[in-house]
Wavefront OBJ file of the C-alpha trace (Angstrom):
o trace
v 34.185 -146.813 6.815
v 31.738 -147.638 9.612
v 31.412 -145.344 12.592
v 29.708 -148.117 14.573
v 28.895 -151.816 14.223
v 25.862 -153.942 15.110
v 26.026 -157.732 15.211
v 22.470 -158.937 14.580
v 23.479 -162.444 13.491
v 21.164 -165.132 14.815
v 18.300 -162.677 15.363
v 15.029 -163.083 13.496
v 12.713 -160.442 12.068
v 11.963 -157.822 13.288
v 14.863 -157.716 15.782
v 17.710 -156.808 13.375
v 15.862 -153.705 12.149
v 14.643 -152.759 15.630
v 18.168 -152.943 17.034
v 19.505 -150.967 14.053
v 16.866 -148.275 14.589
v 17.895 -147.957 18.231
v 21.608 -147.774 17.324
v 20.958 -145.159 14.598
v 19.481 -142.801 17.210
v 22.937 -142.521 18.797
v 24.632 -141.541 15.522
v 25.054 -138.062 14.123
v 23.759 -137.287 10.644
v 26.183 -138.653 8.040
v 27.689 -141.337 10.287
v 27.637 -144.951 9.097
v 26.306 -148.057 10.818
v 27.448 -151.485 9.623
v 25.040 -154.308 10.429
v 25.700 -158.040 10.137
v 22.529 -160.153 9.946
v 21.639 -163.740 9.087
v 17.845 -163.416 8.834
v 16.908 -163.854 5.140
v 14.109 -161.296 5.579
v 16.708 -158.625 6.320
v 17.364 -158.285 2.565
v 13.952 -156.676 2.129
v 13.571 -155.206 5.633
v 16.658 -152.964 5.644
v 15.953 -151.201 2.326
v 12.387 -150.505 3.502
v 13.683 -149.296 6.876
v 16.146 -146.916 5.234
v 13.547 -145.536 2.842
v 10.961 -144.861 5.556
v 13.493 -143.410 8.022
v 15.399 -141.222 5.548
v 18.694 -143.104 5.770
v 20.926 -144.078 2.839
v 21.585 -147.762 2.268
v 25.157 -147.529 0.995
v 25.926 -151.185 0.469
v 24.485 -154.676 0.828
v 26.899 -157.600 0.566
v 26.359 -161.286 1.177
v 29.394 -162.855 2.862
v 28.556 -166.552 3.128
v 25.494 -166.740 5.387
v 25.986 -163.197 6.662
v 24.324 -160.165 5.113
v 26.346 -156.971 5.569
v 24.511 -153.642 5.418
v 26.130 -150.215 5.490
v 23.682 -147.449 6.374
v 24.405 -143.697 6.426
v 22.201 -141.770 8.840
v 20.081 -139.169 7.109
l 1 2 3 4 5 6 7 8 9 10 11 12 13 14 15 16 17 18 19 20 21 22 23 24 25 26 27 28 29 30 31 32 33 34 35 36 37 38 39 40 41 42 43 44 45 46 47 48 49 50 51 52 53 54 55 56 57 58 59 60 61 62 63 64 65 66 67 68 69 70 71 72 73 74
């Protein structure tokens, strides 16, 4: 489903969101970015990021230690 992928595993706040913001700029409206992150703060950071930036947080899944976010560009 993803149009592009960002591996933010091992990065601490605020880097996962900052890298996602940069990657989202390259996407067209409606395209999907999948982000993998291990920072526990990402669970609250990505929903806030999506809300303030006008993106849709499609899915959040925890796969072991990895958080998987699917974000549709608004």
